[in-house]
C-alpha positions as CSV (number, residue, x, y, z in Angstrom):
1,M,37.2,-147.8,-64.0
2,H,35.1,-150.7,-62.8
3,F,31.6,-150.0,-61.4
4,P,29.7,-152.5,-59.3
5,S,26.9,-154.3,-61.0
6,L,23.3,-153.6,-60.3
7,A,22.9,-157.1,-59.0
8,F,25.7,-156.5,-56.5
9,L,24.2,-153.2,-55.3
10,T,20.8,-154.8,-54.9
11,A,22.2,-157.7,-52.9
12,L,24.0,-155.2,-50.7
13,L,21.1,-152.8,-50.0
14,L,18.1,-155.1,-49.9
15,P,18.8,-156.3,-46.3
16,L,19.2,-152.7,-45.2
17,A,15.8,-151.8,-46.7
18,H,14.1,-154.6,-44.8
19,S,15.6,-153.3,-41.5
20,I,14.1,-149.8,-41.8
21,P,10.6,-149.6,-40.2
22,T,7.8,-148.6,-42.7
23,T,6.0,-146.6,-40.0
24,L,7.2,-144.5,-37.2
25,S,5.9,-145.0,-33.7
26,V,5.1,-141.7,-32.1
27,P,4.9,-141.9,-28.3
28,K,1.6,-140.7,-26.8
29,I,2.1,-137.6,-24.7
30,P,-0.1,-137.9,-21.6
31,F,-2.5,-135.2,-20.7
32,Q,-1.5,-133.4,-17.5
33,L,-3.7,-131.8,-14.8
34,H,-3.8,-128.0,-14.7
35,P,-1.0,-126.7,-12.5
36,R,-3.5,-125.5,-9.9
37,N,-4.9,-129.0,-9.6
38,E,-1.6,-131.0,-9.9
39,T,-1.4,-131.9,-6.2
40,L,-4.0,-134.6,-6.8
41,S,-3.0,-138.1,-7.9
42,D,-4.3,-141.5,-8.8
43,T,-4.7,-142.3,-5.1
44,T,-7.0,-139.3,-4.5
45,A,-10.4,-140.5,-3.5
46,V,-13.4,-139.0,-5.3
47,A,-17.0,-138.9,-4.3
48,R,-18.7,-140.2,-7.4
49,A,-18.0,-142.8,-10.1
50,G,-14.6,-144.3,-10.2
51,A,-13.8,-144.1,-6.5
52,V,-10.3,-142.6,-7.2
53,L,-9.2,-139.9,-9.5
54,N,-7.7,-140.7,-12.9
55,P,-5.4,-137.7,-13.4
56,E,-4.8,-138.3,-17.2
57,S,-8.5,-138.8,-17.9
58,A,-9.4,-135.7,-15.8
59,A,-6.8,-133.6,-17.7
60,E,-8.1,-134.9,-21.1
61,A,-11.7,-134.2,-20.2
62,N,-11.0,-130.7,-18.9
63,Q,-8.4,-129.2,-21.3
64,R,-7.7,-125.5,-20.9
65,D,-8.7,-123.5,-24.0
66,N,-5.6,-121.3,-24.6
67,T,-7.4,-119.6,-27.5
68,A,-10.3,-118.3,-25.4
69,T,-11.1,-114.7,-24.6
70,R,-11.2,-114.5,-20.8
71,T,-13.2,-111.4,-20.0
72,F,-12.5,-112.1,-16.3
73,S,-9.7,-114.4,-15.1
74,S,-9.3,-116.1,-11.7
75,V,-12.1,-114.1,-10.1
76,N,-14.6,-114.7,-7.3
77,I,-18.3,-115.1,-8.0
78,K,-20.2,-113.8,-4.9
79,T,-23.8,-114.2,-3.9
80,S,-25.9,-111.3,-2.7
81,D,-24.8,-111.9,0.9
82,G,-21.1,-112.0,0.0
83,Q,-20.4,-115.7,0.0
84,C,-18.4,-117.4,-2.8
85,L,-19.2,-120.1,-5.3
86,F,-16.7,-122.9,-4.6
87,I,-15.9,-126.3,-5.9
88,D,-14.1,-129.2,-4.3
89,P,-12.1,-131.0,-7.1
90,T,-12.6,-134.4,-5.3
91,S,-16.4,-134.2,-5.1
92,G,-17.0,-135.4,-8.6
93,D,-16.1,-138.5,-10.5
94,F,-12.8,-139.9,-11.7
95,R,-12.6,-137.4,-14.6
96,Q,-13.6,-134.4,-12.4
97,N,-17.0,-134.3,-14.0
98,L,-20.3,-134.0,-12.0
99,I,-18.8,-131.7,-9.4
100,P,-21.4,-129.9,-7.4
101,V,-21.0,-126.2,-6.8
102,Q,-21.0,-125.1,-3.2
103,V,-21.7,-121.8,-1.5
104,Q,-19.4,-120.9,1.3
105,A,-17.6,-118.0,3.1
106,C,-14.9,-116.6,0.9
107,T,-11.3,-117.4,1.9
108,G,-9.5,-115.3,-0.7
109,V,-6.9,-118.0,-1.2
110,D,-8.6,-121.3,-2.0
111,E,-8.3,-122.2,-5.7
112,G,-11.7,-123.8,-5.6
113,E,-13.4,-120.4,-5.4
114,K,-11.6,-119.0,-8.5
115,W,-13.4,-118.7,-11.9
116,D,-12.7,-117.6,-15.5
117,I,-15.5,-115.9,-17.6
118,I,-15.0,-116.9,-21.2
119,T,-16.9,-115.1,-23.9
120,E,-15.3,-116.5,-27.0
121,G,-13.4,-119.7,-27.7
122,K,-13.6,-123.4,-28.7
123,H,-16.8,-124.0,-26.7
124,I,-18.6,-120.7,-27.2
125,D,-19.2,-118.2,-30.0
126,Q,-18.9,-114.5,-29.2
127,E,-21.9,-113.7,-31.4
128,T,-24.2,-115.6,-29.0
129,G,-23.9,-112.9,-26.3
130,A,-23.2,-115.6,-23.8
131,M,-20.4,-116.7,-21.5
132,L,-18.9,-119.9,-20.0
133,V,-18.2,-120.0,-16.3
134,V,-15.1,-122.1,-16.0
135,S,-13.3,-123.3,-12.8
136,T,-9.8,-121.9,-12.8
137,A,-8.7,-125.0,-10.8
138,T,-10.1,-127.8,-12.9
139,Q,-11.1,-126.1,-16.2
140,G,-14.5,-127.6,-16.0
141,C,-17.6,-125.6,-17.1
142,L,-20.6,-124.6,-15.0
143,N,-23.4,-126.8,-16.4
144,F,-27.2,-126.9,-16.0
145,D,-28.8,-130.3,-16.8
146,P,-32.5,-130.4,-16.1
147,R,-32.5,-134.2,-16.7
148,R,-30.7,-134.8,-13.4
149,A,-32.4,-135.2,-10.1
150,D,-33.7,-132.2,-8.2
151,G,-30.9,-130.7,-6.2
152,D,-28.2,-132.1,-8.6
153,T,-28.9,-130.1,-11.8
154,V,-26.1,-127.6,-11.3
155,I,-22.7,-129.2,-11.7
156,L,-19.2,-128.8,-13.3
157,F,-18.8,-130.8,-16.4
158,S,-16.3,-131.0,-19.3
159,C,-16.6,-127.9,-21.5
160,G,-18.5,-128.8,-24.6
161,G,-20.7,-131.3,-22.8
162,R,-18.9,-134.6,-23.6
163,A,-17.5,-136.5,-20.7
164,G,-14.2,-137.3,-22.4
165,G,-13.5,-133.7,-23.4
166,E,-14.3,-134.1,-27.1
167,G,-17.3,-131.8,-27.2
168,G,-17.8,-128.6,-29.1
169,A,-20.4,-126.3,-27.6
170,T,-23.6,-126.9,-25.6
171,D,-26.4,-124.6,-24.5
172,S,-26.3,-126.2,-21.0
173,Q,-23.1,-124.3,-20.4
174,A,-23.9,-121.0,-22.1
175,F,-25.1,-118.3,-19.6
176,A,-26.5,-114.9,-20.5
177,F,-23.8,-112.2,-20.5
178,E,-23.8,-108.4,-21.0
179,D,-20.4,-106.9,-21.7
180,G,-19.4,-104.3,-19.1
181,K,-21.5,-105.7,-16.3
182,S,-20.0,-107.5,-13.4
183,R,-23.4,-108.1,-11.6
184,L,-25.6,-110.6,-13.4
185,A,-28.0,-113.5,-13.2
186,L,-26.8,-117.0,-14.1
187,Q,-29.4,-117.9,-16.6
188,P,-28.7,-121.0,-18.7
189,S,-29.4,-120.9,-22.4
190,N,-31.0,-124.4,-22.4
191,A,-33.9,-123.5,-20.1
192,D,-36.5,-120.8,-20.3
193,D,-37.1,-118.7,-17.1
194,I,-34.6,-120.7,-15.1
195,C,-31.9,-119.0,-12.9
196,L,-29.3,-120.4,-10.7
197,A,-29.6,-119.5,-7.0
198,P,-28.1,-120.6,-3.7
199,S,-30.0,-123.3,-1.8
200,G,-28.4,-123.7,1.6
201,E,-24.8,-124.5,1.1
202,K,-24.9,-125.4,-2.6
203,L,-25.8,-123.7,-6.0
204,D,-29.2,-124.9,-7.3
205,S,-31.8,-123.8,-9.9
206,A,-35.1,-122.0,-9.5
207,T,-37.7,-120.1,-11.5
208,C,-36.3,-116.6,-12.3
209,N,-37.9,-114.0,-10.1
210,G,-35.6,-111.0,-10.2
211,D,-34.7,-111.3,-6.5
212,A,-31.3,-110.3,-5.2
213,E,-30.5,-113.9,-4.3
214,Q,-30.4,-114.7,-8.0
215,Q,-27.9,-112.0,-8.7
216,F,-24.1,-112.6,-8.5
217,Q,-21.2,-110.3,-8.4
218,I,-17.9,-110.9,-10.2
219,V,-15.0,-109.5,-8.2
C-alpha cells in the first residue's frame, strides 16, 4: 500500500490552515432596557445631559440585579399625608441618571411610583443592616449626594454609584433598614443626622427631627 508523503500532506493542508481564523469574533449583545421602561427609544427627549435617551447606555448603567434579595417588590412608598414617591424616566440624563424624585398623588398604576427594597445583593451587604431603594421602572437607586446643589441632592443614580453601571456599593445609596418594619425614615449612610423629606412636589433632604413628614410607609 502506498501512503502519501509528508511533503504532499503539508502542501495539501497548509492552505487550509491559513484560511482558519486564529481568533473568534464574538458579537456584542446589546444591553436592553427593563421591560417596564422599554417604550422609550433613542428619540425620547430627556431633561438633562444628552438631550435624548440612549437606551443601550441607560440599560447598561441600570442593570437589574437578579441575585438580589428583594424584601419588598414593586411597592409604593408613601409620605405621611398619603402621597407617593414618583420618578419620570425622562427627567434625567441620557443614561437615566440624575433623575429627581417627585412627590405626587398616587395613581396605583403608574410604573414610576413602584419601588423595590433590596437588603442584599451586588450593591449592598446584608450585614450592614441597610437597604437600597430601587426604581422598579428604571432599576436606578435612590441616592443622596451632598455635593450637589441645594434642592438637587436627592436623585436616582446607577446602583453602585458609577455612571456607567460598573460600581460596587456606595454609602450614598444605603439607607437605614430594620427588618419587619414597613414605616421608616429614609436616612442615608453617608450623612450624619440627615433624613429625606418632601419639599413641595419633590423629595429633598433635611436635618432629622423625628417629625411625621420624615416617615414613609411601604405599601
